[in-house]
N, C-alpha and C positions, 0 to 999 in steps of 0.2 A: 434535505435541506435546500430552500431556495439562496439563490445567489446574493438576493438581497439580504439574505438575514447573515451570510458570509460576510459580505462588505459592508456590514454596518460599522458606525462609529466605534472606535476603541473606547475603552474605558481610562480614565486619567492614568498618564503611565509617563516615565522620564522619557528623554529623547531615544537613549539606548533600548529601553524594554519595548519602545514604539516600534522599533527597527523588527525587533522580534517577533512583536504581535503581527505587524504586517506582514512579514514573511510567512508565519504559520497560517494567518488566514489565507493567503495567496495560494500558498503551497497545499492546504486541505481543498481549496476550490478547485485546483487544477487536477487533483489526484481524484476528486469526486466528479471530476468533468463538468462540474459548474462552471467550468472555464473551460470548454472543450477546444482541442488542437485546432490551431488556426486562428484564434480569438484575439483581437485587438485589444489592448491594455494601455490606459494612459495614466503617466503618473499625476497628471492634475485632476483628473476623472477620479482616481483613486483615492488622491490625497483629500479630495471634496467629502467623497464617501467615509472616508476611516476619520474625520474630522483632525486630521494631523498636516503639517507641513509637508512640503514635498520631499523633503532630504530622506526621511527613515522609507519612504516608498522608493525612490532611487536606491536607496542601499539594500531593501529587500530585492529590488528588480535584479540588481549584480549580483545578490547570491542564488537566485534562481536562474539566473543566466549560466551561472558558474556550474550548476547542477544540471544544466541541460534543459531545462523547462521554460525558459523565455529566449527569444532571439531579439536582441535590443540592436536595432539599425538606426545610425545616426541619420537624424532629419527625414525619419519615416517611421511608421507604427512599430510600435513593440510587438511582438505576436508570440502567445503559448506556442511553444513547437509541438509538431507532431510526433505522434509515437514511431519510436527507432526499435525494429525489431532487435537490431544488432545490438542497442543498448538494453533491451528488455532480455535480452540471452546473457547477458553480462552481469546485470543485476540477480539472474538466477543462479549464475554460477557461485557468485559470492554469498548469497543465501543459504544457497544449499551447502556450502563450506561452514559456515557458520553454524547452522542449524543443527548440521548430523553430528558436529563436534559436539555440541551441549548433551546431544542423547547420549553420548557416552559415559558421561556424568549423572546423567538421568536415572539409569538402568537401576546403580547400585543405593541411589537416592530417595525413589520414588517411594511414596506410604501410600495407605489406603484413601486416608483423605484425598491425595493428590488425584487417585485414579478415579473418586468418588466426583471429585470437579470437573475431570476431563469428560466422566460420563454424562454430567449434567448439562456441560457445553454441546456435547452429541446429540441429548436430546433437545436443546435450544435449538440446535442447527436443523435437525429432521423437521421441527414445525414451522422453522422459516422458511425450509425447501418445501413442504406441503401448501404453505401459503406462496411461493414462487416470491418470496419478498428478498429480492437481491441484495437491498441495502442491508439488511437485517443479517442476512448470511455473511457478508462480507465483515461486517462487524464482529461477529461470533466467530467467523475465520481469523482475525485478527487477535480476538480474545484466547483463542485455542493454543496458536503458536508462540504467543508472549507467555502463557502459562508453561507451555514446554520448557522454554527458555529457563524460567523461574525456579522450577521442578530441578533443573540441573544446579542450581546456585546461582546460575551467571545471570542474574536480573540485568545487570549491567549490558550485557550482550544485546538485548532487544532494541535498545535505541540505535543501536550500529546497525542492526540488520534493518531497521524500521528506514532509517536514512539510505541504506544500500537498495533497498527493494521498489523504493518510488518510481521507479521506471516500469517495473511489473505491475503497479497498482492498477493502472490506467487500463491497461489490457485486460488485468483480471477484471476490473467493474465491466468492461464490455463483454465478457464471458458469461455473467450472470444475469440471468436465474438459470439459463441454459444448463452451464456447467457444474449447477449445485449439486445434485445426485451423484456425479463421480468425485467431487470434492469430498462430499458427506460420505460417502464410502472408503474413500483412500484415508479419511481423518479415524475413522472406526478402526480400520487395520494397523494404523499406527499405535493406537489405544491398545489394540489385541496386544501386539509385539511388546508393547511397555508393561504390560500386565505380566505377560509370561518370561519379562526378562529377556527377552530376546534381541539384543544390540543387533547383530547383523539384519535381522529382517527387520527391525525398527528403522535404522538406518536407509535400508534398500526403500522400504515402503515411502520414507519421508524424501528422499533423493527423488523417486518417481513421481511424489505427489507435487514436487516443486517445479519439475519439467512438465508436468502435465497440460500446461498451458500451450505448449507449442504445436501438439498436432490439430489444436483448434484455430491456430492463428489464421490459416488460408482462410477460414469461413468467417473469421471475426473481419478479417479484412476487405473481404468481400460485402460484407453488410455496412461497413464503415470506412469506405475507402479513402473521404477526405480528411481520415483522423490521423493515416499513416505517411510516414516518408517512403519514399522510392530507396531501400537501401540496396546500395550497391557493392 
């Protein structure tokens, strides 16, 4: 998706929903790297693009700054923050805790229909991987993990996971499509463990999968040095 499509005028909305929509658009653009780390963003420019007043943009900027995605500097340009490896690690810790807990309830609840749905996603992921389509693989990866939460009966956990994992997502984007084959194999192993109702294996596989980004981090940083903070 082009940044001009993401940052297009909003549909008619109330002032409150305009803030939410501006936030969602900007958050999506940042996570998708359409607004790369280090990019300058302007209240006035975005208000014009979205065809809203500056207040919803200002409120969205504040929310994004609170989540660590914007650096608001008085009398200076507002910047999209660079990726922090420490923030990625914290996000992975929280995500792993939530999703592995969901698996404990998925084992007794999973049905043949659930397994068939997971198998279908695995097949679609394989096709995306064969085409080196990192964007499509990322979308299918999201659907895969959302379905795992749904199978557990905790659909409401996924929005919480999504919010917590945002700092992982920019680094994950940079890892694809090169990391697609590894992620694909890990997904297969998780489904196999779920099919066998082997909770210990399923949780171990999922935890390893959610931390598999870190051995790649040095290589990702080497390819994209301007996108990362110098974590100390």
